[in-house]
C-alpha positions, 0 to 999 in steps of 0.5 A, spaced: 380 238 607 380 236 614 374 239 619 376 243 624 376 238 631 370 241 634 366 239 629 369 231 628 366 226 633 372 222 633 370 217 637 363 216 633 367 214 626 371 209 631 365 206 634 363 205 625 368 202 624 367 197 630 361 196 626 366 195 620 364 201 616 369 201 612 367 209 611 368 211 617 377 209 618 377 213 611 374 219 614 379 218 620 385 217 616 382 225 612 382 227 619 389 226 622 392 223 617 397 229 616 398 229 625 400 221 626 404 222 620 409 228 623 408 224 629 411 218 627 416 223 623 419 226 628 420 219 633 423 216 628 427 221 623 425 217 617 419 220 612 418 212 608 418 209 615 414 214 619 409 213 612 409 205 613 408 206 622 402 211 619 399 204 615 400 200 620 396 205 626 390 205 621 391 198 621 391 197 628 386 203 628 381 199 625 382 192 628 382 195 635 376 201 634 371 196 638 376 196 645 376 202 644 375 205 652 372 212 653 373 212 659 381 210 659 381 217 655 379 221 648 378 217 641 384 222 638 388 221 644 388 213 643 389 214 636 395 218 638 396 213 642 398 207 638 401 212 632 406 213 638 407 207 641 408 203 634 414 209 633 417 207 639 417 199 638 421 200 630 426 205 635 426 200 639 427 194 635 432 197 630 437 200 635 437 191 637 438 190 630 443 185 629 445 185 620 445 176 618 452 175 615 448 171 610 440 174 606 439 166 606 441 164 613 435 164 618 435 165 626 438 157 628 436 154 633 439 156 637 436 163 638 429 160 638 431 156 644 436 163 647 429 168 646 424 163 647 428 162 654 428 170 654 421 170 655 420 166 659 424 169 664 421 175 663 414 174 664 417 169 671 420 176 672 414 180 671 410 175 675 415 176 682 413 184 682 407 186 687 400 186 681 399 193 681 406 195 680 407 189 675 400 193 673 405 199 672 410 196 668 404 193 663 400 200 662 407 204 661 411 199 656 405 194 653 399 201 653 404 206 651 401 209 658 404 216 661 405 217 669 400 221 668 396 217 664 397 211 668 397 215 677 388 217 673 388 210 671 390 207 679 388 213 681 394 212 685 398 220 686 403 220 679 410 220 684 409 213 687 407 212 680 414 214 678 416 211 683 412 203 683 416 203 676 423 206 678 424 199 683 420 195 679 424 196 673 430 194 678 427 189 680 426 186 673 434 189 669 435 184 677 431 179 676 434 178 669 440 178 671 
């Protein structure tokens, strides 16, 4: 049975996780896993996959608890962001998957070099962006922040953040050619 949210201190539990207290992680799991599972299931539309995502989210929550910053948002919101971000990554990765010809075949050396070259090109293109716009892109696509969260974090009007992200994505597409 979960405690009412007003009585449950998420920040204290995350701080305890950061100190290595496993009971705190258990408490967080009991309190939030059903809701986090619901979020993941709505995104990936597969219960087994959603369960894996929630499992991975709690590993990430445990490992990243020391890096949680209450100035950036609520502890509960951070947990939901971690889960949502993992689910979106699964969706993105799943949409890019291509079946292999053989189960025994691994990625060949040309594919490995192509992947490394692609990664280097992305980094090069990101470096071409204005630092403020690059931060917007990274907050949105790496940290999983909403446009509103980015605007608040950078103390910049929401419309400006949306325009920066749109223009930056266009510049990245063009640079990636």
